[in-house]
N, CA, C and O atoms as a DFTB+ gen file, in Angstrom:
240 C
 N C O
     1  1      32.546      93.065     -16.097
     2  2      32.221      92.597     -17.111
     3  2      32.408      91.533     -16.973
     4  3      31.635      90.630     -16.653
     5  1      33.653      91.525     -17.242
     6  2      34.925      90.557     -17.109
     7  2      34.184      89.269     -15.834
     8  3      33.794      88.223     -16.353
     9  1      34.096      89.336     -14.975
    10  2      33.600      88.622     -13.865
    11  2      32.149      87.940     -14.306
    12  3      31.717      86.933     -13.744
    13  1      31.426      88.646     -15.428
    14  2      30.155      88.362     -15.708
    15  2      29.924      86.737     -16.805
    16  3      29.255      85.706     -16.853
    17  1      31.376      87.719     -17.770
    18  2      31.842      86.680     -18.637
    19  2      32.885      84.873     -17.635
    20  3      32.946      83.735     -18.101
    21  1      33.360      85.278     -16.553
    22  2      33.817      83.789     -16.050
    23  2      32.248      83.212     -14.994
    24  3      32.273      82.090     -14.488
    25  1      31.428      83.827     -14.868
    26  2      30.652      83.335     -14.416
    27  2      29.651      82.623     -15.352
    28  3      29.037      81.610     -15.016
    29  1      29.553      83.131     -16.358
    30  2      28.802      81.712     -17.701
    31  2      29.292      80.694     -18.041
    32  3      28.774      79.595     -18.238
    33  1      31.171      81.311     -18.187
    34  2      31.605      79.979     -18.440
    35  2      31.851      78.792     -17.361
    36  3      32.201      77.653     -17.670
    37  1      31.707      79.065     -16.580
    38  2      31.284      78.228     -15.591
    39  2      30.507      77.343     -15.392
    40  3      30.694      76.129     -15.309
    41  1      28.925      78.395     -15.246
    42  2      28.104      77.529     -15.484
    43  2      27.604      76.539     -16.525
    44  3      26.681      75.732     -16.409
    45  1      28.662      76.838     -17.912
    46  2      27.992      75.649     -18.723
    47  2      28.642      74.304     -18.666
    48  3      28.280      73.494     -19.520
    49  1      29.641      73.897     -17.703
    50  2      29.922      72.699     -18.089
    51  2      29.471      71.433     -16.659
    52  3      29.657      70.295     -16.229
    53  1      28.569      73.108     -16.380
    54  2      27.273      72.254     -14.387
    55  2      27.149      71.017     -15.274
    56  3      28.035      70.162     -15.267
    57  1      26.001      70.908     -16.078
    58  2      25.314      70.481     -16.844
    59  2      25.916      69.140     -16.984
    60  3      25.239      68.116     -16.895
    61  1      27.832      69.145     -17.315
    62  2      27.862      67.696     -17.888
    63  2      28.412      67.137     -17.102
    64  3      28.747      65.967     -17.289
    65  1      28.783      68.043     -15.542
    66  2      28.714      66.801     -13.766
    67  2      28.266      66.379     -14.198
    68  3      28.663      65.523     -14.988
    69  1      26.577      66.825     -13.886
    70  2      25.786      66.180     -13.853
    71  2      25.035      65.348     -14.381
    72  3      23.982      64.882     -13.945
    73  1      25.868      65.032     -15.872
    74  2      24.757      63.903     -16.442
    75  2      25.594      62.978     -15.711
    76  3      25.019      62.207     -14.943
    77  1      27.646      62.883     -15.879
    78  2      27.947      62.439     -15.391
    79  2      28.242      61.385     -14.263
    80  3      28.879      60.338     -14.140
    81  1      27.109      62.555     -13.187
    82  2      27.113      61.674     -11.349
    83  2      26.449      61.532     -12.438
    84  3      27.130      61.332     -13.444
    85  1      25.349      61.572     -12.555
    86  2      23.860      60.503     -12.564
    87  2      23.965      59.030     -13.283
    88  3      23.130      58.128     -13.221
    89  1      25.459      59.033     -14.116
    90  2      25.318      57.944     -15.127
    91  2      25.899      57.003     -13.959
    92  3      26.109      55.791     -13.975
    93  1      26.062      57.808     -13.098
    94  2      27.247      56.537     -12.317
    95  2      26.615      56.314     -11.393
    96  3      26.887      55.174     -11.016
    97  1      25.614      56.940     -10.547
    98  2      24.707      56.742     -10.001
    99  2      23.849      55.781     -10.827
   100  3      23.731      54.685     -10.280
   101  1      23.375      55.873     -11.709
   102  2      22.106      55.341     -11.974
   103  2      23.015      53.440     -12.006
   104  3      22.557      52.346     -11.674
   105  1      24.469      53.857     -12.589
   106  2      25.023      52.233     -12.413
   107  2      24.683      51.256     -11.251
   108  3      24.157      50.147     -11.155
   109  1      25.414      52.499     -10.120
   110  2      26.021      52.078      -9.040
   111  2      24.273      51.288      -8.152
   112  3      24.186      50.149      -7.693
   113  1      23.131      52.372      -8.174
   114  2      22.103      51.577      -8.600
   115  2      21.612      49.756      -9.146
   116  3      21.292      48.860      -8.364
   117  1      21.694      49.643     -10.687
   118  2      21.397      48.856     -10.946
   119  2      22.445      47.557     -10.225
   120  3      22.043      46.463      -9.829
   121  1      24.044      48.128     -10.205
   122  2      24.127      46.890      -9.447
   123  2      23.950      46.978      -7.943
   124  3      24.715      46.228      -7.336
   125  1      23.331      47.529      -7.369
   126  2      23.157      47.527      -6.320
   127  2      21.855      46.821      -6.359
   128  3      21.507      46.125      -5.405
   129  1      21.102      46.969      -7.440
   130  2      20.072      46.427      -7.690
   131  2      19.987      44.057      -7.704
   132  3      19.218      43.148      -7.389
   133  1      21.771      44.336      -8.474
   134  2      21.654      42.944      -8.604
   135  2      21.905      42.207      -7.603
   136  3      21.398      41.133      -7.278
   137  1      23.257      43.237      -6.788
   138  2      23.645      42.326      -5.508
   139  2      22.299      42.713      -4.733
   140  3      22.553      43.703      -4.047
   141  1      21.219      42.392      -4.605
   142  2      19.966      42.565      -3.411
   143  2      19.326      41.203      -3.942
   144  3      18.831      40.322      -3.239
   145  1      19.439      41.217      -5.324
   146  2      18.684      39.899      -5.882
   147  2      19.530      38.552      -5.717
   148  3      19.270      37.367      -5.506
   149  1      20.839      39.443      -5.948
   150  2      21.822      37.295      -5.548
   151  2      22.376      37.580      -4.415
   152  3      23.477      37.086      -4.172
   153  1      21.637      38.582      -3.309
   154  2      21.752      37.834      -2.257
   155  2      20.686      37.470      -1.478
   156  3      20.792      36.902      -0.391
   157  1      19.040      37.979      -2.333
   158  2      18.104      37.447      -1.641
   159  2      17.580      35.441      -2.500
   160  3      16.874      34.519      -2.093
   161  1      18.153      35.591      -3.353
   162  2      18.388      33.956      -4.634
   163  2      19.458      33.273      -3.041
   164  3      18.857      32.419      -2.390
   165  1      20.130      33.452      -2.799
   166  2      21.237      33.048      -1.987
   167  2      20.553      32.996      -0.036
   168  3      20.954      32.145       0.759
   169  1      20.045      33.534       0.145
   170  2      19.389      33.572       1.596
   171  2      17.801      32.796       0.743
   172  3      17.293      33.624       1.500
   173  1      17.240      32.456       0.379
   174  2      16.262      31.465      -0.939
   175  2      16.943      30.080      -0.616
   176  3      16.530      29.146       0.071
   177  1      17.787      30.193      -1.125
   178  2      18.050      28.831      -1.335
   179  2      19.014      28.495       0.227
   180  3      19.334      27.312       0.345
   181  1      19.365      29.224       1.112
   182  2      19.819      28.746       2.123
   183  2      18.998      28.557       2.946
   184  3      19.351      27.766       3.821
   185  1      17.349      29.242       3.097
   186  2      16.458      28.472       3.738
   187  2      15.909      27.588       3.631
   188  3      15.093      27.159       4.447
   189  1      16.339      26.890       2.179
   190  2      15.472      25.516       1.644
   191  2      16.664      24.368       1.850
   192  3      16.458      23.154       1.860
   193  1      17.574      24.830       1.964
   194  2      17.960      23.583       2.540
   195  2      18.371      23.521       4.672
   196  3      18.427      22.521       5.388
   197  1      18.544      24.804       5.008
   198  2      18.308      24.938       6.817
   199  2      16.848      25.229       6.802
   200  3      16.691      26.407       7.126
   201  1      15.782      24.670       6.572
   202  2      14.419      26.406       7.326
   203  2      14.481      26.473       8.556
   204  3      13.608      27.156       9.091
   205  1      15.455      25.841       9.393
   206  2      15.414      25.547      11.117
   207  2      15.890      26.692      10.989
   208  3      15.049      27.539      11.289
   209  1      17.507      27.400      10.473
   210  2      18.390      27.614      11.318
   211  2      17.860      29.330      10.037
   212  3      18.393      30.439      10.068
   213  1      17.101      29.022       9.430
   214  2      16.552      30.612       8.531
   215  2      17.273      31.570      10.186
   216  3      17.549      31.173      11.318
   217  1      17.368      33.626       9.149
   218  2      17.479      33.992      10.451
   219  2      16.106      34.638       9.740
   220  3      15.981      35.584      10.518
   221  1      15.290      34.748       9.057
   222  2      14.694      35.794       8.955
   223  2      13.572      35.269      10.365
   224  3      13.037      35.857      11.304
   225  1      13.599      34.277      10.010
   226  2      11.999      33.837      10.790
   227  2      13.063      33.479      12.549
   228  3      12.312      33.284      13.505
   229  1      14.216      33.430      12.800
   230  2      14.543      34.094      14.238
   231  2      14.165      35.809      14.586
   232  3      13.634      36.288      15.587
   233  1      14.743      36.580      13.153
   234  2      14.065      37.832      13.417
   235  2      13.266      38.593      13.430
   236  3      13.498      39.770      13.703
   237  1      11.700      37.983      13.041
   238  2      10.507      37.733      13.384
   239  2      10.524      37.617      14.690
   240  3       9.485      37.370      15.302
C-alpha cells in the first residue's frame, strides 16, 4: 500500500516538469527563429553589398 502512495505522489509533479520544459523549448524556438531572421537579413544585406561574392550563389 505505501508503495502505491509513493507512486501516486511521484506522478503528480511530472506535469509541472513537462510544463517547465515546454516553456523553455518555446523560448528556445522563438530565440532560434529570431536569430534565423537576423542571419537572413544579414545575408541579404551582404548579397546586396557584394552580389558577386554571395555564398548562396556559389553553393548552388
